[in-house]
Residue frames relative to the residue before (quaternion, step in Angstrom):
aa qw qx qy qz dx dy dz
M 1.0000 0.0000 0.0000 0.0000 0.00 0.00 0.00
K 0.4484 -0.7111 0.4769 0.2568 3.57 -0.80 1.04
R 0.1977 -0.7724 0.5947 0.1032 3.54 -0.99 0.91
E 0.3228 -0.7287 0.5693 0.2016 3.57 -1.12 0.66
I 0.0522 0.7802 -0.6187 0.0757 3.56 -0.61 1.17
P 0.2772 -0.7979 0.5111 0.1588 3.60 -0.35 1.20
L 0.6292 -0.5595 0.3953 0.3673 3.55 -1.29 0.40
S 0.7676 -0.2182 0.2045 0.5668 3.57 0.62 -1.13
V 0.0700 0.8204 -0.5554 0.1168 3.56 -0.31 1.27
P 0.6381 -0.5433 0.3734 0.3977 3.60 -1.20 0.45
N 0.2123 -0.7327 0.6339 0.1279 3.51 -1.27 0.60
L 0.0451 0.8451 -0.5226 0.1032 3.55 0.13 1.35
N 0.2775 -0.7602 0.5721 0.1333 3.54 -0.87 1.05
T 0.5729 -0.6182 0.4143 0.3435 3.58 -1.09 0.63
N 0.5229 0.6301 -0.4321 0.3780 3.62 1.19 -0.17
I 0.5104 0.6357 -0.4091 0.4100 3.55 1.32 -0.16
V 0.5645 0.6585 -0.3779 0.3239 3.58 1.07 -0.76
G 0.6417 0.5444 -0.3282 0.4292 3.57 0.96 -0.84
N 0.6477 0.5144 -0.3128 0.4669 3.58 0.98 -0.84
L 0.6722 0.4922 -0.2979 0.4660 3.56 0.92 -0.92
Q 0.6282 0.5367 -0.3362 0.4520 3.56 1.01 -0.79
E 0.6337 0.5270 -0.3327 0.4583 3.58 1.01 -0.77
C 0.6226 0.5405 -0.3360 0.4553 3.59 0.99 -0.82
I 0.6908 0.4858 -0.2746 0.4599 3.55 0.90 -0.99
E 0.6956 0.4883 -0.2848 0.4435 3.59 0.87 -0.94
T 0.7176 0.4231 -0.2502 0.4934 3.59 1.06 -0.70
G 0.4709 -0.6869 0.4321 0.3461 3.57 1.25 -0.35
W 0.5547 0.6026 -0.3976 0.4136 3.59 1.28 -0.03
V 0.1892 0.8086 -0.5269 0.1808 3.57 0.29 1.28
S 0.6891 0.4906 -0.2748 0.4571 3.59 1.21 -0.31
T 0.8353 -0.2644 0.1827 0.4461 3.58 -0.96 -0.87
G 0.6667 0.3873 -0.3292 0.5451 3.56 1.18 0.55
G 0.4505 0.6790 -0.5009 0.2917 3.57 -1.24 0.35
R 0.6404 -0.6033 0.3354 0.3368 3.54 -1.16 0.66
F 0.6162 0.5907 -0.3657 0.3710 3.59 1.06 -0.60
I 0.5653 0.5985 -0.3951 0.4076 3.60 1.11 -0.52
A 0.6943 0.4554 -0.2741 0.4852 3.58 0.82 -1.00
E 0.6511 0.5241 -0.3217 0.4448 3.59 0.98 -0.82
F 0.6452 0.5109 -0.3175 0.4712 3.57 0.98 -0.82
E 0.6492 0.5148 -0.3166 0.4618 3.58 0.92 -0.87
E 0.6642 0.5062 -0.3032 0.4591 3.58 0.96 -0.85
K 0.6594 0.4999 -0.3076 0.4698 3.60 0.92 -0.87
F 0.6550 0.5170 -0.3093 0.4561 3.54 0.98 -0.88
A 0.6577 0.5114 -0.3109 0.4576 3.57 0.88 -0.92
K 0.6547 0.5123 -0.3126 0.4594 3.58 0.93 -0.88
Y 0.6556 0.5215 -0.3169 0.4447 3.59 0.91 -0.88
T 0.7586 0.3869 -0.2042 0.4829 3.59 0.89 -0.91
G 0.5184 -0.6782 0.3975 0.3367 3.57 1.27 0.07
M 0.5164 0.6261 -0.4138 0.4124 3.56 1.18 0.56
E 0.5812 -0.5949 0.4221 0.3609 3.57 -1.19 0.47
S 0.7972 -0.0906 0.0846 0.5909 3.58 1.01 -0.76
A 0.1677 -0.7607 0.6201 0.0931 3.54 -1.36 0.24
V 0.2618 -0.7494 0.5901 0.1470 3.56 -1.25 0.48
S 0.3086 -0.7632 0.5418 0.1698 3.57 -0.71 1.09
T 0.1320 -0.7979 0.5874 0.0306 3.55 -1.15 0.70
Q 0.6924 -0.4793 0.3635 0.3985 3.52 -1.37 0.17
S 0.7889 -0.0824 0.1064 0.5997 3.58 1.09 -0.76
G 0.6370 -0.4895 0.4128 0.4292 3.54 -1.30 0.10
T 0.6077 0.5590 -0.3428 0.4479 3.57 1.06 -0.74
A 0.6386 0.5150 -0.3185 0.4750 3.57 0.98 -0.87
G 0.6386 0.5371 -0.3221 0.4473 3.57 1.02 -0.81
L 0.6484 0.5079 -0.3120 0.4736 3.57 0.99 -0.81
H 0.6359 0.5240 -0.3249 0.4643 3.57 1.00 -0.81
L 0.6569 0.5019 -0.3099 0.4696 3.58 0.91 -0.88
A 0.6350 0.5410 -0.3301 0.4418 3.58 0.99 -0.84
L 0.6602 0.4969 -0.3051 0.4735 3.57 0.90 -0.90
R 0.6497 0.5404 -0.3144 0.4324 3.56 0.94 -0.89
V 0.7355 0.4254 -0.2583 0.4597 3.61 0.73 -1.02
L 0.6474 0.4977 -0.3239 0.4778 3.59 1.20 -0.39
G 0.5424 -0.6806 0.3655 0.3302 3.56 1.30 0.14
V 0.3678 0.7177 -0.5098 0.2996 3.58 1.18 0.43
G 0.0927 0.8182 -0.5558 0.1141 3.55 -0.73 1.06
P 0.8168 -0.2688 0.1758 0.4792 3.57 -1.31 -0.23
G 0.8292 0.2331 -0.1971 0.4682 3.53 -0.94 1.01
D 0.5600 0.5964 -0.4044 0.4088 3.61 1.21 -0.26
Q 0.3673 -0.7032 0.5616 0.2351 3.55 -1.10 0.70
V 0.0603 -0.7612 0.6448 0.0326 3.54 -1.11 0.80
I 0.3234 -0.7408 0.5571 0.1906 3.58 -0.70 1.08
V 0.0281 0.7933 -0.6044 0.0669 3.57 -0.85 1.03
P 0.4925 -0.6265 0.4898 0.3537 3.61 -1.14 0.40
T 0.4049 -0.6793 0.5406 0.2869 3.55 -1.16 0.49
L 0.6881 0.4023 -0.2661 0.5420 3.57 1.19 -0.55
T 0.4804 0.6063 -0.4901 0.4018 3.53 -0.07 1.37
F 0.5937 -0.5049 0.4519 0.4341 3.54 -1.31 -0.06
V 0.6126 -0.6263 0.3463 0.3355 3.56 -0.95 0.92
A 0.5846 0.6093 -0.3733 0.3841 3.62 1.11 -0.56
A 0.5800 0.5715 -0.3828 0.4363 3.60 1.20 -0.29
V 0.7378 0.4197 -0.2030 0.4882 3.56 1.22 -0.50
T 0.6074 0.6105 -0.3690 0.3496 3.60 0.93 -0.80
P 0.6347 0.5330 -0.3727 0.4174 3.67 0.90 -0.64
V 0.5402 0.6021 -0.4081 0.4233 3.60 1.17 -0.42
L 0.6877 0.4600 -0.2736 0.4905 3.55 1.00 -0.85
Y 0.5419 0.5937 -0.4117 0.4295 3.62 1.12 -0.48
Q 0.7302 0.4103 -0.2144 0.5024 3.57 1.09 -0.77
N 0.4286 -0.7190 0.4390 0.3266 3.57 1.34 0.15
A 0.3983 0.6813 -0.4967 0.3612 3.54 1.12 0.78
I 0.4892 -0.6793 0.4875 0.2483 3.56 -1.33 0.19
P 0.2560 -0.7691 0.5620 0.1646 3.63 -0.51 1.09
V 0.1098 -0.7368 0.6620 0.0822 3.54 -1.17 0.72
F 0.2942 -0.8119 0.4854 0.1369 3.56 -0.51 1.20
M 0.1778 -0.7928 0.5812 0.0455 3.52 -0.91 1.08
D 0.5306 -0.6392 0.4701 0.2982 3.55 -1.18 0.70
C 0.4170 -0.6646 0.5494 0.2873 3.56 -1.34 0.12
E 0.3153 -0.6731 0.6104 0.2738 3.52 -1.39 0.08
D 0.7941 -0.3866 0.1916 0.4280 3.57 -1.26 -0.06
S 0.5866 0.5447 -0.3824 0.4614 3.60 1.24 -0.14
L 0.4569 -0.6606 0.4132 0.4291 3.56 1.40 -0.31
C 0.5836 0.5628 -0.3745 0.4500 3.59 1.29 -0.11
M 0.7552 -0.4278 0.2637 0.4209 3.55 -1.32 0.31
D 0.4235 -0.6886 0.5386 0.2373 3.56 -1.06 0.88
M 0.2636 -0.8119 0.5028 0.1362 3.58 -0.29 1.25
D 0.5798 0.5631 -0.3867 0.4442 3.61 1.14 -0.42
K 0.6729 0.4634 -0.2926 0.4968 3.57 0.97 -0.82
L 0.5947 0.5508 -0.3607 0.4614 3.57 1.08 -0.67
E 0.6533 0.5169 -0.3108 0.4576 3.57 0.92 -0.91
A 0.6516 0.5132 -0.3142 0.4620 3.58 0.95 -0.87
Y 0.6589 0.5044 -0.3132 0.4620 3.58 0.96 -0.82
L 0.6832 0.5051 -0.2984 0.4347 3.58 0.88 -0.91
K 0.5672 0.6072 -0.3891 0.3977 3.59 1.08 -0.59
D 0.7752 0.3366 -0.1680 0.5075 3.57 1.04 -0.78
N 0.8067 0.3005 -0.1105 0.4967 3.59 1.16 -0.53
H 0.3484 0.7988 -0.4621 0.1643 3.60 1.23 0.03
G 0.6162 0.5842 -0.3492 0.3964 3.59 1.05 -0.63
R 0.6931 0.4704 -0.2623 0.4790 3.56 1.24 -0.42
V 0.6468 0.5507 -0.3073 0.4290 3.60 1.25 -0.39
K 0.2335 -0.7912 0.5558 0.1031 3.57 -0.75 1.10
A 0.8178 -0.0280 0.0765 0.5697 3.59 0.94 -0.82
I 0.2425 -0.7204 0.6295 0.1611 3.51 -1.39 0.33
I 0.1478 -0.7418 0.6452 0.1078 3.56 -0.98 0.87
V 0.0685 -0.7947 0.6031 0.0026 3.55 -0.48 1.22
V 0.1989 -0.7904 0.5736 0.0819 3.57 -0.89 0.97
H 0.3000 -0.7232 0.5952 0.1808 3.57 -0.91 0.97
I 0.2332 -0.8446 0.4692 0.1100 3.53 0.27 1.38
F 0.8630 -0.0174 -0.0348 0.5038 3.55 -0.88 1.08
G 0.6926 -0.4774 0.2705 0.4682 3.58 1.18 0.57
N 0.5321 0.6148 -0.4027 0.4204 3.58 1.32 0.04
M 0.4175 -0.7312 0.4828 0.2408 3.58 -0.65 1.10
A 0.4070 -0.6746 0.5584 0.2599 3.57 -0.97 0.86
D 0.6083 -0.5445 0.4222 0.3939 3.59 -1.28 0.23
M 0.1073 -0.8524 0.5106 0.0349 3.56 0.27 1.30
D 0.5456 0.6054 -0.4129 0.4065 3.61 1.11 -0.51
K 0.7271 0.4210 -0.2489 0.4818 3.57 0.74 -1.03
L 0.6367 0.5424 -0.3420 0.4283 3.57 0.95 -0.82
M 0.6995 0.4674 -0.2920 0.4550 3.59 0.80 -0.93
A 0.6013 0.5393 -0.3589 0.4678 3.58 1.13 -0.57
L 0.6605 0.4920 -0.3012 0.4806 3.59 0.96 -0.84
A 0.6470 0.5254 -0.3222 0.4490 3.57 0.97 -0.85
A 0.6576 0.4977 -0.3090 0.4736 3.58 1.02 -0.78
E 0.6497 0.5340 -0.3164 0.4388 3.57 0.98 -0.87
Y 0.8013 0.2936 -0.1299 0.5049 3.55 0.90 -0.92
Q 0.4177 -0.7430 0.4443 0.2757 3.60 1.31 0.22
I 0.3909 0.6980 -0.4838 0.3548 3.54 0.80 1.13
A 0.4508 -0.6900 0.5003 0.2655 3.58 -0.97 0.87
V 0.2092 -0.7715 0.5917 0.1043 3.57 -1.13 0.73
I 0.0983 -0.7515 0.6514 0.0363 3.53 -0.90 1.07
E 0.2140 -0.7737 0.5847 0.1175 3.57 -0.75 1.05
D 0.1988 -0.7305 0.6444 0.1081 3.53 -0.75 1.11
A 0.0350 0.8119 -0.5749 0.0953 3.52 -0.09 1.38
T 0.2211 0.8274 -0.4914 0.1583 3.56 1.21 0.55
E 0.7352 0.3639 -0.2167 0.5293 3.59 1.21 -0.49
A 0.7144 0.5260 -0.1991 0.4163 3.56 1.29 -0.27
L 0.2892 0.7471 -0.5499 0.2362 3.61 1.07 0.48
G 0.7539 0.3265 -0.2646 0.5051 3.56 -0.70 1.10
T 0.5729 0.5597 -0.3855 0.4582 3.58 1.26 -0.18
V 0.0364 -0.8175 0.5714 -0.0621 3.56 -0.76 1.14
V 0.4365 -0.6632 0.5407 0.2780 3.58 -1.10 0.74
T 0.1669 -0.8141 0.5523 0.0661 3.60 -0.87 0.96
E 0.7750 0.1994 -0.1259 0.5863 3.60 1.26 -0.21
G 0.7371 0.4424 -0.3011 0.4126 3.55 -1.24 0.45
P 0.7867 -0.3827 0.2249 0.4290 3.56 -1.33 -0.04
Y 0.7365 0.3753 -0.2312 0.5131 3.60 1.16 -0.46
Q 0.1939 0.8150 -0.5220 0.1602 3.57 1.19 0.50
G 0.7995 0.2717 -0.2269 0.4853 3.54 -0.92 0.98
R 0.6040 0.5621 -0.3586 0.4366 3.58 1.25 -0.23
H 0.4197 -0.7039 0.5248 0.2301 3.54 -1.06 0.85
A 0.5936 -0.5013 0.4772 0.4107 3.54 -1.26 0.41
G 0.7639 0.3389 -0.2638 0.4816 3.56 -0.91 0.92
T 0.7214 0.4316 -0.2462 0.4824 3.61 1.24 -0.25
I 0.5734 0.6153 -0.3640 0.4002 3.58 1.27 0.14
G 0.7029 0.4436 -0.2559 0.4936 3.59 0.97 -0.83
D 0.7462 -0.3783 0.2875 0.4663 3.56 -1.30 -0.24
I 0.7854 -0.0078 0.0388 0.6177 3.57 1.02 -0.86
G 0.1489 -0.7766 0.6060 0.0865 3.57 -1.06 0.79
V 0.1651 -0.7930 0.5848 0.0444 3.54 -1.04 0.87
F 0.1048 -0.7954 0.5969 0.0132 3.55 -0.98 0.98
S 0.2262 -0.7678 0.5871 0.1207 3.56 -1.27 0.45
F 0.1641 -0.7712 0.6080 0.0935 3.54 -1.20 0.68
N 0.1434 0.7946 -0.5633 0.1754 3.54 1.01 0.86
A 0.7044 -0.5233 0.2819 0.3879 3.57 -1.18 0.57
N 0.7202 0.4378 -0.2670 0.4673 3.62 1.08 -0.53
K 0.5081 0.6626 -0.4212 0.3540 3.61 1.24 -0.03
I 0.7093 -0.4857 0.2949 0.4171 3.57 -1.27 0.31
I 0.7296 0.0274 -0.1142 0.6737 3.56 1.27 -0.42
T 0.1848 -0.8181 0.5405 0.0666 3.56 -1.08 0.62
T 0.1536 -0.7257 0.6569 0.1352 3.49 -1.34 0.49
G 0.6328 -0.4919 0.3134 0.5093 3.55 1.30 0.36
G 0.7079 -0.1510 0.1197 0.6795 3.51 1.07 -0.95
G 0.4652 0.7216 -0.4431 0.2579 3.58 -1.10 -0.49
G 0.0721 -0.7882 0.6106 0.0262 3.51 -1.31 0.39
M 0.2319 -0.7469 0.6048 0.1503 3.55 -1.36 -0.04
V 0.1281 -0.7631 0.6260 0.0971 3.55 -1.16 0.67
V 0.0810 -0.7767 0.6235 0.0365 3.54 -1.17 0.73
S 0.0771 0.7743 -0.6264 0.0449 3.54 -1.24 0.49
R 0.4364 -0.6683 0.5308 0.2849 3.55 -1.20 0.53
D 0.6094 0.5089 -0.3426 0.5022 3.56 1.32 -0.12
R 0.3523 -0.7753 0.4850 0.1989 3.58 -0.28 1.27
K 0.6198 0.5503 -0.3534 0.4338 3.60 1.03 -0.70
H 0.6150 0.5343 -0.3424 0.4681 3.58 1.04 -0.75
L 0.6756 0.5000 -0.2983 0.4524 3.57 0.87 -0.97
E 0.6630 0.5062 -0.3076 0.4578 3.57 0.89 -0.89
H 0.6620 0.4995 -0.3101 0.4649 3.56 0.99 -0.81
M 0.6475 0.5091 -0.3235 0.4657 3.60 0.97 -0.79
R 0.6321 0.5147 -0.3377 0.4706 3.58 0.99 -0.76
H 0.6503 0.5255 -0.3087 0.4535 3.58 0.94 -0.92
L 0.6787 0.4844 -0.2923 0.4683 3.58 0.89 -0.91
S 0.6652 0.5349 -0.3091 0.4193 3.58 1.04 -0.78
I 0.7107 0.3761 -0.2512 0.5388 3.60 1.24 -0.33
T 0.6415 -0.5759 0.2838 0.4199 3.54 1.06 0.98
A 0.5196 -0.6670 0.3994 0.3545 3.59 1.20 0.58
K 0.2850 0.7810 -0.4999 0.2427 3.56 1.02 0.84
T 0.1692 -0.7996 0.5718 0.0717 3.57 -0.86 1.02
D 0.7738 0.1610 -0.0995 0.6045 3.59 1.24 -0.34
S 0.2823 -0.8062 0.5001 0.1426 3.56 -0.35 1.26
L 0.6355 0.5373 -0.3368 0.4405 3.59 1.14 -0.53
Y 0.7995 0.2675 -0.1244 0.5233 3.56 0.86 -1.00
F 0.4056 -0.7517 0.4457 0.2678 3.59 1.30 0.17
V 0.2424 0.7514 -0.5597 0.2516 3.53 0.61 1.24
H 0.0585 -0.7868 0.6143 -0.0150 3.59 -0.88 1.04
D 0.2538 -0.8337 0.4769 0.1140 3.58 -0.57 1.13
E 0.7800 0.0557 -0.0939 0.6162 3.61 1.28 0.02
V 0.6417 -0.4988 0.3852 0.4370 3.57 -1.25 0.10
G 0.0179 -0.8141 0.5798 -0.0290 3.55 -0.66 1.11
Y 0.4018 -0.7017 0.5440 0.2240 3.54 -1.34 -0.16
N 0.3992 -0.6640 0.5648 0.2842 3.54 -1.21 0.44
Y 0.1907 0.8189 -0.4989 0.2101 3.54 0.51 1.29
R 0.3793 0.7609 -0.4637 0.2493 3.61 1.15 0.38
M 0.4498 -0.6418 0.5482 0.2920 3.54 -1.25 0.54
L 0.4525 -0.6692 0.5209 0.2759 3.56 -1.18 0.60
N 0.5783 -0.5834 0.4432 0.3589 3.56 -1.17 0.60
L 0.5948 0.5631 -0.3537 0.4517 3.59 1.11 -0.66
Q 0.6596 0.4964 -0.3040 0.4755 3.56 0.96 -0.86
A 0.6642 0.5107 -0.3036 0.4537 3.56 0.92 -0.93
A 0.5973 0.5646 -0.3574 0.4435 3.58 1.10 -0.65
L 0.6263 0.5030 -0.3201 0.5022 3.55 1.11 -0.70
G 0.6707 0.5360 -0.2976 0.4174 3.55 0.91 -0.96
V 0.6117 0.5545 -0.3472 0.4447 3.57 1.02 -0.82
S 0.6827 0.4731 -0.2771 0.4830 3.57 0.93 -0.88
Q 0.6709 0.5209 -0.3008 0.4337 3.59 0.91 -0.90
M 0.5916 0.5822 -0.3700 0.4172 3.61 1.06 -0.67
E 0.6270 0.5501 -0.3305 0.4416 3.57 1.10 -0.69
E 0.7058 0.4610 -0.2431 0.4799 3.58 1.21 -0.55
L 0.4632 0.7577 -0.4124 0.2030 3.57 1.22 -0.51
E 0.7060 0.4561 -0.2953 0.4542 3.61 0.70 -0.95
T 0.6069 0.5284 -0.3514 0.4786 3.59 1.10 -0.60
F 0.6335 0.5282 -0.3269 0.4612 3.58 1.00 -0.80
V 0.6423 0.5151 -0.3266 0.4643 3.60 0.97 -0.84
E 0.6348 0.5308 -0.3282 0.4555 3.59 0.95 -0.84
T 0.6519 0.5030 -0.3122 0.4737 3.59 0.99 -0.82
K 0.6273 0.5399 -0.3336 0.4514 3.58 0.97 -0.85
I 0.6757 0.4929 -0.2957 0.4616 3.57 0.88 -0.95
K 0.6512 0.5263 -0.3119 0.4491 3.60 0.90 -0.94
N 0.6994 0.4624 -0.2799 0.4677 3.59 0.86 -0.91
Y 0.5970 0.5483 -0.3584 0.4632 3.59 1.08 -0.67
E 0.6733 0.4976 -0.3011 0.4565 3.58 0.85 -0.96
R 0.6482 0.5026 -0.3325 0.4655 3.61 1.02 -0.66
Y 0.5981 0.5331 -0.3540 0.4825 3.59 1.03 -0.75
K 0.6629 0.5268 -0.3004 0.4390 3.57 0.85 -1.01
A 0.6822 0.4808 -0.2845 0.4718 3.58 0.94 -0.91
E 0.6764 0.5111 -0.2966 0.4396 3.60 0.90 -0.91
L 0.7670 0.3613 -0.1831 0.4976 3.59 1.05 -0.74
A 0.3675 0.7827 -0.4508 0.2215 3.57 1.32 -0.01
D 0.7655 0.3732 -0.1928 0.4874 3.60 0.97 -0.79
V 0.5238 0.6246 -0.4167 0.4023 3.59 1.25 0.21
N 0.2991 -0.7554 0.5567 0.1733 3.57 -0.46 1.19
G 0.7668 0.3509 -0.2637 0.4683 3.55 -0.88 0.94
I 0.7270 0.2997 -0.2338 0.5718 3.58 1.30 0.06
V 0.0207 0.7593 -0.6495 0.0325 3.53 -0.93 1.01
I 0.2783 -0.7209 0.6033 0.1972 3.58 -0.88 0.90
L 0.4546 -0.7290 0.4353 0.2691 3.57 -0.58 1.16
P 0.4072 -0.7216 0.5072 0.2373 3.59 -0.95 0.88
F 0.4111 -0.6603 0.5595 0.2865 3.54 -1.36 0.09
R 0.6665 -0.5636 0.3157 0.3721 3.55 -1.12 0.71
P 0.4696 -0.6500 0.5162 0.3009 3.61 -0.95 0.87
G 0.7565 0.3676 -0.2710 0.4681 3.56 -1.14 0.57
T 0.6978 0.3679 -0.2761 0.5492 3.56 1.27 0.38
R 0.2717 -0.6545 0.6599 0.2497 3.50 -1.39 0.28
A 0.1783 -0.8149 0.5456 0.0803 3.57 -0.04 1.31
N 0.4835 -0.6464 0.4928 0.3248 3.57 -1.25 0.29
Y 0.3245 -0.7900 0.4722 0.2181 3.60 1.35 -0.04
W 0.0985 0.8615 -0.4947 0.0576 3.56 1.04 0.81
F 0.8007 0.0755 -0.0270 0.5936 3.60 0.80 -0.99
Y 0.2969 -0.7253 0.5956 0.1763 3.53 -1.23 0.65
S 0.1064 -0.8231 0.5579 0.0052 3.56 -0.60 1.19
L 0.1835 -0.7678 0.6069 0.0920 3.55 -0.77 1.08
L 0.2400 -0.7383 0.6145 0.1400 3.56 -0.94 0.97
I 0.1744 -0.8251 0.5361 0.0376 3.54 -0.51 1.28
N 0.1172 -0.7620 0.6353 0.0452 3.54 -0.86 1.07
E 0.3366 -0.7944 0.4705 0.1848 3.58 -0.16 1.30
A 0.6378 0.5508 -0.3381 0.4189 3.58 0.94 -0.84
E 0.7238 0.4173 -0.2408 0.4940 3.59 1.01 -0.76
L 0.7108 0.4653 -0.2615 0.4581 3.57 0.97 -0.84
G 0.4019 -0.7276 0.4666 0.3022 3.55 1.10 -0.68
I 0.7471 0.2238 -0.1668 0.6033 3.57 1.32 0.11
G 0.4509 -0.7183 0.4681 0.2481 3.56 -0.96 0.86
R 0.7047 -0.4709 0.3330 0.4131 3.53 -1.29 0.36
D 0.7117 0.4744 -0.2759 0.4386 3.59 0.75 -1.04
E 0.6467 0.5066 -0.3279 0.4664 3.59 0.96 -0.80
L 0.6420 0.5129 -0.3185 0.4726 3.59 0.95 -0.87
M 0.6482 0.5353 -0.3145 0.4410 3.58 0.92 -0.91
H 0.7019 0.4708 -0.2815 0.4543 3.58 0.79 -0.98
K 0.6489 0.5068 -0.3218 0.4674 3.59 1.04 -0.70
L 0.6285 0.5136 -0.3358 0.4780 3.58 1.05 -0.66
I 0.6345 0.5238 -0.3253 0.4661 3.57 1.00 -0.82
E 0.6262 0.5341 -0.3295 0.4627 3.59 1.04 -0.79
E 0.6775 0.4764 -0.2777 0.4866 3.57 1.16 -0.61
G 0.5885 -0.5988 0.3581 0.4086 3.58 1.29 0.02
I 0.5566 0.5859 -0.3890 0.4423 3.57 1.31 0.14
Q 0.2661 -0.7882 0.5354 0.1462 3.56 -0.37 1.22
C 0.1508 0.7555 -0.6253 0.1247 3.56 -0.87 0.98
R 0.1306 -0.8147 0.5625 0.0539 3.56 -1.18 0.31
P 0.5000 -0.6084 0.5020 0.3576 3.57 -1.21 0.34
I 0.5954 -0.5104 0.4454 0.4321 3.53 -1.29 -0.01
W 0.6951 -0.4981 0.3213 0.4070 3.58 -1.26 0.29
K 0.5526 -0.5239 0.5134 0.3957 3.52 -1.32 0.31
L 0.5193 -0.6333 0.4581 0.3455 3.59 -0.94 0.79
I 0.5207 -0.6972 0.3949 0.2947 3.55 -0.74 1.10
H 0.6614 0.5266 -0.3319 0.4184 3.61 0.93 -0.77
T 0.6505 0.5032 -0.3239 0.4677 3.62 1.25 -0.24
L 0.5588 0.6068 -0.3913 0.4079 3.61 1.26 -0.16
E 0.6781 -0.5681 0.2896 0.3655 3.54 -1.01 0.87
P 0.7151 0.4576 -0.3084 0.4290 3.67 0.74 -0.84
Y 0.7520 0.4239 -0.1892 0.4681 3.58 1.23 -0.44
K 0.4371 0.7400 -0.4352 0.2683 3.59 1.26 -0.11
K 0.6597 0.5377 -0.3123 0.4219 3.59 1.10 -0.61
F 0.6456 0.5360 -0.3270 0.4346 3.60 1.22 -0.25
E 0.6300 -0.5783 0.3742 0.3587 3.55 -1.20 0.57
A 0.0957 -0.7443 0.6595 0.0447 3.53 -1.09 0.88
Y 0.2225 -0.8408 0.4876 0.0763 3.56 -0.35 1.29
R 0.8493 -0.2144 0.1112 0.4694 3.55 -0.55 1.26
I 0.1599 0.8079 -0.5444 0.1595 3.56 0.82 1.04
E 0.0861 0.8134 -0.5632 0.1170 3.57 -0.53 1.19
K 0.7573 0.3841 -0.2328 0.4740 3.60 0.44 -1.17
A 0.6084 0.5697 -0.3613 0.4180 3.57 1.01 -0.73
V 0.6100 0.5536 -0.3439 0.4507 3.58 1.09 -0.71
Y 0.6587 0.5034 -0.3027 0.4702 3.56 0.97 -0.88
Y 0.7062 0.4710 -0.2830 0.4465 3.58 0.76 -1.00
E 0.5774 0.5984 -0.3782 0.4068 3.59 1.06 -0.67
S 0.7713 0.3704 -0.1856 0.4832 3.58 0.95 -0.83
H 0.7417 0.4206 -0.2234 0.4722 3.60 1.24 -0.12
I 0.6172 0.5585 -0.3487 0.4308 3.62 1.23 -0.17
L 0.0316 -0.7591 0.6500 0.0140 3.54 -1.09 0.85
N 0.2201 -0.7729 0.5846 0.1118 3.57 -0.77 1.08
V 0.1753 -0.8105 0.5575 0.0388 3.55 -0.79 1.10
P 0.7441 -0.4390 0.2484 0.4381 3.62 -1.21 0.41
C 0.0375 0.8225 -0.5580 0.1035 3.54 -0.89 1.03
S 0.2629 0.7852 -0.5247 0.1974 3.62 1.15 0.40
T 0.5360 -0.6231 0.4547 0.3429 3.58 -1.15 0.54
S 0.6415 0.4867 -0.3267 0.4949 3.58 1.28 -0.15
L 0.4263 0.7076 -0.4566 0.3303 3.58 1.31 0.01
T 0.2891 -0.7671 0.5502 0.1591 3.58 -0.90 0.92
I 0.6448 -0.5004 0.4073 0.4097 3.55 -1.28 0.37
E 0.6332 0.5406 -0.3307 0.4443 3.57 0.97 -0.82
E 0.6574 0.4933 -0.3059 0.4806 3.59 1.04 -0.74
V 0.5935 0.5505 -0.3579 0.4654 3.59 1.08 -0.68
V 0.6616 0.4997 -0.2981 0.4730 3.57 0.89 -0.96
Y 0.6340 0.5374 -0.3241 0.4518 3.58 0.98 -0.85
V 0.6497 0.5059 -0.3180 0.4699 3.61 0.91 -0.90
C 0.6781 0.4930 -0.2937 0.4592 3.58 0.87 -0.94
D 0.6331 0.5232 -0.3311 0.4645 3.59 1.01 -0.74
K 0.6512 0.5005 -0.3152 0.4755 3.58 1.04 -0.75
V 0.6051 0.5415 -0.3525 0.4652 3.58 1.04 -0.70
K 0.6816 0.4807 -0.2839 0.4731 3.58 0.88 -0.94
E 0.6449 0.5286 -0.3196 0.4501 3.57 0.98 -0.83
I 0.6675 0.4928 -0.2986 0.4715 3.59 0.92 -0.91
A 0.6930 0.4610 -0.2695 0.4843 3.59 1.07 -0.73
G 0.4984 -0.6863 0.4078 0.3380 3.56 1.29 0.00
L 0.4685 0.6881 -0.4295 0.3501 3.58 1.14 0.58
């Protein structure tokens, strides 16, 4: 009998109901209400920051970050090509110029190639958006050294990396998103915790945070007479969303533990399968293990990534390839792509398999058994 196992779905506890009921009974369902401040406070405390600003989405957070850092028309912004498109689109909102960078084996930005590019082009680069792909921390030691050398702002797209923490080195104890100038998080439905939508921004620069908050409320300076002192955005989080977030924060560390446990079981179940490697996470970090990526070698496995994927889907097991490389998409083809090599390989060989925080060990084994069965093992 076919079983339905989704890729990554919300894990919502019924204790959320009380918060939502309060929103409804008090009428605070929109962009005001006590849960917004409470969620921001809980989030800041968890990540070791003094404060945080909630937003409509992670994309909105990235846009605000670029805006307050002064990125504008003609400025270059280094971005990964192997990422979700929302990490790049805000660059175009600011009429800036994305420059696409390759990945290394962690799937995160290749800092050696970044260094080579900056040696010849640093005067043109205003900011770098680094993405912690699938919760895997990028090489922040090298990135921050380069950023300091060339006086370039760093935006951490930690939308997939809430819960990832550095455990060794100069940034020991720091969370993903708290090392660069501004960090951005997402609570989309497939993230490790969810508010349905929504995002959060953090920074150690209080002026940046205050400016982002101001811009997110349409740059309003007088609520009675509706005075706005600059062009702003309606990027505020809803109290309903924040009510979900307050409850989800209480579950976060448990969710990370489940992610790690299920990853280790996938790794053990597939250890003897030639042609499949589950990608590791960076040493010196406690990753959140958000997504599990299988690297498929068709010559060894006897079946290609796409064929395996479609057969698993037919069995009710939701899985997906990695994103199309952004520099190959129509709106971005005209921009520079710097020595893109590994990203091309990974784009055609990565398969992401079920990883919900509600996924059971028994379901992990079932997925692995189906993989082996389809491969004829």
